[in-house]
C-alpha positions as CSV (number, residue, x, y, z in Angstrom):
1,M,65.2,84.9,5.2
2,S,65.6,87.8,7.7
3,S,65.1,87.4,11.4
4,W,62.0,89.7,11.2
5,K,60.2,87.5,8.7
6,K,61.0,84.4,10.8
7,A,59.6,86.1,13.9
8,S,56.5,87.2,12.1
9,K,55.9,83.8,10.6
10,A,56.4,82.1,14.0
11,N,53.8,84.4,15.6
12,Q,51.3,83.9,12.7
13,K,47.9,82.5,13.9
14,T,46.9,79.1,12.5
15,H,43.8,79.3,10.4
16,R,41.0,77.1,11.6
17,E,37.7,76.3,9.9
18,R,34.7,77.6,11.6
19,H,32.5,75.3,13.6
20,Q,28.8,74.7,13.2
21,P,26.8,77.7,14.5
22,A,24.7,77.1,17.6
23,S,21.5,77.7,15.7
24,R,22.4,74.9,13.3
25,K,23.7,72.3,15.7
26,H,20.5,70.2,15.3
27,L,21.7,69.6,11.7
28,G,24.8,67.8,12.8
29,L,28.5,68.5,12.2
30,L,29.4,71.1,9.6
31,E,31.0,69.4,6.6
32,K,34.7,70.4,6.3
33,K,36.8,70.5,3.1
34,E,38.3,67.1,3.8
35,D,34.8,65.5,4.1
36,Y,33.7,67.2,0.9
37,K,36.7,65.9,-1.0
38,K,36.0,62.3,0.1
39,R,32.4,62.6,-0.9
40,A,33.3,64.2,-4.3
41,N,35.9,61.5,-5.1
42,D,33.4,58.8,-4.3
43,Y,30.8,60.5,-6.5
44,H,33.2,60.7,-9.4
45,K,34.4,57.2,-9.0
46,K,30.9,55.8,-9.1
47,G,30.1,58.0,-12.2
48,E,33.1,56.5,-14.0
49,T,32.0,53.0,-13.2
50,L,28.5,53.7,-14.5
51,K,30.0,55.1,-17.7
52,L,32.1,52.0,-18.2
53,I,29.1,49.7,-17.6
54,R,26.9,51.7,-20.0
55,K,29.6,51.5,-22.7
56,R,29.9,47.7,-22.2
57,A,26.2,47.3,-22.5
58,L,26.1,49.3,-25.7
59,D,29.0,47.3,-27.2
60,K,27.5,43.9,-26.2
61,N,26.2,41.6,-28.9
62,P,22.5,40.8,-28.1
63,D,22.9,37.3,-29.6
64,E,25.9,36.4,-27.4
65,F,25.3,33.3,-25.4
66,Y,26.9,32.3,-22.1
67,Y,26.1,29.3,-19.9
68,H,24.8,31.3,-16.9
69,M,21.8,32.3,-19.0
70,I,20.5,28.7,-18.4
71,N,20.7,28.9,-14.6
72,S,19.4,32.5,-14.0
73,R,16.4,34.6,-14.8
74,M,15.6,38.3,-14.8
75,K,12.7,39.2,-12.5
76,N,11.8,42.8,-11.8
77,G,15.2,43.9,-13.2
78,V,17.1,41.6,-10.8
79,H,19.0,38.4,-11.6
80,H,17.9,35.3,-9.7
81,E,19.6,32.0,-9.6
82,L,17.3,29.1,-10.6
83,A,17.0,26.3,-8.1
84,K,18.4,23.0,-9.1
85,D,15.9,20.7,-10.7
86,D,15.2,17.9,-8.1
87,E,11.7,17.3,-9.4
88,H,12.8,14.6,-11.9
89,S,15.3,11.8,-11.5
90,K,17.8,11.0,-14.2
91,E,15.8,8.0,-15.3
92,Q,12.6,10.0,-15.5
93,I,14.3,12.7,-17.6
94,Q,15.7,10.1,-20.0
95,L,12.4,8.3,-20.3
96,M,10.4,11.5,-20.9
97,Q,12.8,12.8,-23.5
98,S,13.1,9.5,-25.4
99,Q,9.5,8.1,-25.2
100,D,5.9,9.3,-25.4
101,I,3.1,8.8,-22.9
102,K,1.6,5.9,-24.8
103,Y,4.8,3.8,-24.4
104,V,5.0,4.7,-20.7
105,N,1.4,3.7,-20.2
106,M,1.9,0.4,-22.0
107,K,5.0,-0.5,-19.9
108,R,3.0,0.4,-16.7
109,I,0.2,-1.9,-17.7
110,M,2.6,-4.7,-18.4
111,E,4.3,-4.3,-15.0
112,S,0.9,-4.2,-13.3
113,R,-0.2,-7.5,-15.0
114,S,3.2,-9.1,-14.0
115,I,2.6,-8.1,-10.4
116,Q,-0.9,-9.6,-10.4
117,R,0.5,-12.8,-11.9
118,L,3.3,-13.1,-9.2
119,Q,0.9,-12.4,-6.4
120,S,-1.5,-15.1,-7.6
121,E,1.4,-17.6,-7.7
122,L,2.6,-16.8,-4.2
123,H,-0.9,-16.3,-2.7
124,M,0.8,-14.0,-0.3
125,S,0.7,-16.9,2.2
126,D,3.6,-15.7,4.3
127,V,2.1,-12.3,4.7
128,A,-1.3,-13.7,5.5
129,D,0.0,-16.2,8.1
130,S,2.1,-13.5,9.8
131,T,-1.1,-11.5,10.8
132,P,-3.1,-12.8,13.8
133,N,-6.4,-14.5,13.2
134,T,-9.6,-12.7,14.4
135,H,-12.0,-15.5,14.0
136,I,-14.4,-15.7,17.0
137,F,-16.1,-18.9,18.2
138,F,-19.1,-18.8,20.5
139,V,-19.4,-21.6,23.0
140,D,-21.8,-22.4,25.8
141,E,-20.8,-21.5,29.4
142,G,-18.7,-24.2,31.0
143,E,-17.4,-25.6,27.6
144,E,-14.6,-23.1,27.3
145,K,-12.0,-25.5,28.9
146,D,-12.9,-28.4,26.7
147,F,-13.1,-26.4,23.5
148,D,-10.7,-27.7,20.8
149,I,-10.1,-25.3,17.8
150,A,-8.5,-28.0,15.7
151,K,-11.4,-30.3,16.2
152,R,-13.9,-27.5,15.5
153,L,-12.1,-26.7,12.2
154,D,-11.6,-30.3,11.4
155,T,-7.9,-29.9,10.7
156,H,-4.5,-30.8,12.0
157,P,-3.3,-28.7,15.1
158,A,-0.2,-27.7,13.1
159,L,-2.3,-26.0,10.5
160,I,-4.5,-23.8,12.8
161,N,-2.5,-20.6,12.2
162,R,-2.9,-20.9,8.4
163,K,-5.3,-18.6,6.6
164,S,-5.0,-20.4,3.3
165,N,-4.4,-24.0,2.2
166,R,-5.8,-25.5,5.4
167,P,-7.2,-28.9,4.4
168,R,-9.6,-30.9,6.5
169,M,-8.6,-34.1,8.3
170,S,-10.6,-36.2,5.7
171,D,-8.6,-34.6,2.9
172,L,-5.3,-35.2,4.7
173,H,-5.9,-38.9,4.8
174,K,-6.5,-39.0,1.1
175,L,-3.4,-37.0,0.2
176,K,-0.4,-38.9,-1.0
177,L,2.6,-36.6,-0.2
178,P,5.8,-37.2,-2.1
179,V,9.1,-37.8,-0.2
180,V,11.0,-34.5,-0.1
181,D,14.6,-34.3,0.9
182,E,16.5,-31.3,2.3
183,K,18.0,-30.3,-1.1
184,T,14.5,-30.0,-2.7
185,L,13.3,-27.9,0.3
186,E,16.3,-25.6,0.0
187,S,15.8,-25.2,-3.7
188,A,12.1,-24.4,-3.3
189,K,12.9,-21.8,-0.6
190,K,15.4,-20.1,-2.9
191,A,12.9,-20.0,-5.7
192,K,10.3,-18.5,-3.4
193,E,12.8,-15.8,-2.2
194,A,13.7,-15.0,-5.8
195,T,10.0,-14.6,-6.7
196,Y,9.4,-12.2,-3.8
197,K,12.5,-10.2,-4.9
198,E,11.2,-10.0,-8.4
199,L,7.8,-9.0,-7.2
200,S,9.3,-6.2,-5.1
201,K,11.3,-4.9,-8.1
202,R,8.3,-4.9,-10.3
203,I,6.2,-3.0,-7.7
204,E,8.9,-0.3,-7.6
205,R,9.1,-0.2,-11.3
206,E,5.3,0.2,-11.6
207,K,5.4,3.1,-9.1
208,F,8.2,4.8,-11.1
209,L,6.2,4.4,-14.4
210,T,3.0,5.7,-12.7
211,V,4.7,8.9,-11.5
212,T,6.4,9.4,-14.8
213,Q,3.1,9.1,-16.7
214,Q,1.4,11.5,-14.3
215,K,4.2,14.1,-14.9
216,M,4.0,13.7,-18.7
217,E,0.2,14.1,-18.6
218,I,0.5,17.3,-16.4
219,K,3.1,18.7,-18.8
220,R,0.8,18.1,-21.8
221,H,-2.1,19.9,-20.0
222,L,0.2,22.8,-19.2
223,Q,1.2,23.2,-22.8
224,D,-2.4,23.1,-23.9
225,A,-3.5,26.6,-25.1
226,K,-7.2,26.2,-24.0
227,Y,-6.2,26.0,-20.4
228,L,-5.4,29.1,-18.4
229,K,-2.3,29.3,-16.4
230,P,-2.9,27.0,-13.4
231,K,-1.9,27.6,-9.8
232,K,0.8,25.3,-8.4
233,I,-0.2,23.7,-5.2
234,H,2.6,21.3,-4.5
235,K,6.0,21.0,-6.1
236,G,6.8,17.7,-7.7
237,T,9.6,15.3,-6.5
238,A,11.3,12.3,-7.8
239,V,8.6,10.0,-6.3
240,S,5.5,12.2,-6.7
241,A,4.0,14.3,-9.5
242,P,3.4,18.1,-9.0
243,V,-0.1,19.2,-8.1
244,Y,-1.8,22.1,-10.0
245,E,-5.2,23.7,-9.6
246,F,-6.7,24.4,-13.0
247,Q,-9.4,27.0,-13.4
248,Y,-12.8,25.5,-14.2
249,N,-14.0,26.3,-17.7
250,R,-17.7,25.9,-18.4
251,K,-18.4,23.8,-21.5
252,K,-20.6,25.5,-24.1
């Protein structure tokens, strides 16, 4: 290259892109070629992605199954994850899937009768004696100091706090109590504790069966065609049935 060309190239003015005119400054910066290329590349990249997704949707088998279908639903064109089912316990699900409502109702009645039988055997004496008495005696003025509750109730002073099985003094003299040793008392105490433990378990079982029966009845009403879609008031839990508000239908 000749020295003339070198000198002319060295003195050549660098081309600069024009800036935004003053009358258009309110529109922001003027887009340069570099900015345009970035925007164009992004546009073409998104277009290719949409083409690929459209092709996969056309090639997809409509009968194809995948496990995420169970845990998601389409609502207004958007996928939503379903919340985990904490409305039923495992025992309730097994019972509702294997038995009908008549069986659950029968077992609940049996548990209820067993509870009544155990309560009648125990008389709930320990619970009754643990609560304070509210019996009121009216005496004349000046007799309060000499008032004797045991004498008024005609019973032994050690039996005053009892609400049940409180015999009179005349009956106590007629009673012939057997001789009881420590071993017999300990055995009776253990038997009583076992009975209370069984009673507690049966009460819990009766509550479990009651909630399960309520859930099965609600499910049957929801599947009934003659009812309109009810409004859900409260969501059910493992210890309580859901609450729905059904629309009133006038009987013809």
